[in-house]
N, C-alpha and C positions, 0 to 999 in steps of 0.2 A: 508241528506242521499238520498233523492229523486232525487236531482240534480246529484249525483254520478251515481245512477242507470239509470237515463235518458240519461246522456252524457258519458257513460263508454268508448266508442270508442275514443272520443276526449281526455278524461283523459289518456287513454292508450298511445295515440300518443304523448301527452305532456311528459309523464313519460319516454317513450323510447327516445325522443329527449334529455331530460335532462341527461339520463344515457349515451347516445352516446357522448354528450359534455363533461361529466365528464371523460369518458374513454380517449377521445382525450387529455384533459388537463393533465391527469395523465401519459399517456404513449406516446403520440405523440409529445410533445414538447421536444426540445433538453435539455439535462441536462447540467447545468453549474457547474463547480467544485467550491467547497467552497473556500474562499479566502486563507486559510492556507493549502490547498491541493496541493501537488506537484506531477503532473502526468508526467510519462516518457514513451516515445515510445521506447521499448527495441530493436526494429529492427534498430534503428538509433544511438545507442550508442555502445561503445566498450564493449565486453563481457569478464568478468573476471570469471574464473571457481572457484568453491568452493575449489578445491585442491590448486590452486594458492593462494587464500586468506588465507587458513589455513597455508601454508608454509610461506607466508610473515609475518603473525602475529606471528607464532612460532619463526621466526628469531628474533623477538623483545621481546620474553619471554611471549607471550600471546598464550596459547593453546586453540583453539576453538574446543574442543572435541565433543561438542554436536551439533547436527543438526536435525532439523525436518522440514517437508514440511507443509506449510500453504495452499498454493493453488497448482494447477497443475504445475506451473512454478516458484514458489517462495519458496526458501529454507532459513531458518533462522539458522545461526551459532552462538553459544554462548559458554561462559566459564562454565556455569552451566545449568542444564535443565531449559528451559524457563526463562532465565536470564533477569532481568530488568536493570541490570547495564551496560552490554556490549552486544550488538547484532549486527550482520552483516546480513542484508537481501540481498540475492543473487537472482536477477531476472533471468528469462530464456533468451533465444535468441530472442524470438518474443513476440508480444502482448504489452499490456500497463499495467502499474502498478501505483498505487498511494502510495506514501511514507507517506502520512499523515502529521500531524503537526510537526514542528521542536522540537528538544529536546535540552538539555543543550549543548552537543556537537553532532552535526549531520552533517555528510558530505555525499554528494551524489557524486558518482564517477562511471560513466558508468552505469552498471546494478547493482551497489551496493548502499546500504544505511547503513552507519556505524553510530551507536548511542552509546554514552557513557553518562550515567547519574550518575556516581560515584563521589566520593569526593577525591580520591587519586590522587595527582598531578603527581606522578611517573607513575601510570597506564595511565593517560591521555597523558603524554608525549610519552609513548610507543605506544599508539593508534595513535597519530598524526604522529609518525615516520613511523609506518606501512602504514598508508594512504599515506604518502609522497613517500614511496618505491613503492607503487602500481601505482602511477602516472608515 
């Protein structure tokens, strides 16, 4: 304790240097995406509007009636509220978005990420046909 009281200025300088180094390592280094993360620059891909996506899926018997906004530029369309079976993420016109890890059926198309985790083969065929029409 006597050493701390005697060299308190030196101890303070060392602690400040350690804190500055920790802040640099936490905030200053570039962040690398995780291996299964799929990042998309929305300003460089084709833009599909939510209305076009709904019309295309409806033509194949899939009504995406529900939609909610996750972020300022990301809208999720689904067949039920907060559906885990089928969801279509519609990104905005600008910015970057991360689609996250892949699912059982996961198709990225322009500003869209279409995910189907169901077990119905007819529904999966309808989703694939709607995606093919969007292309």
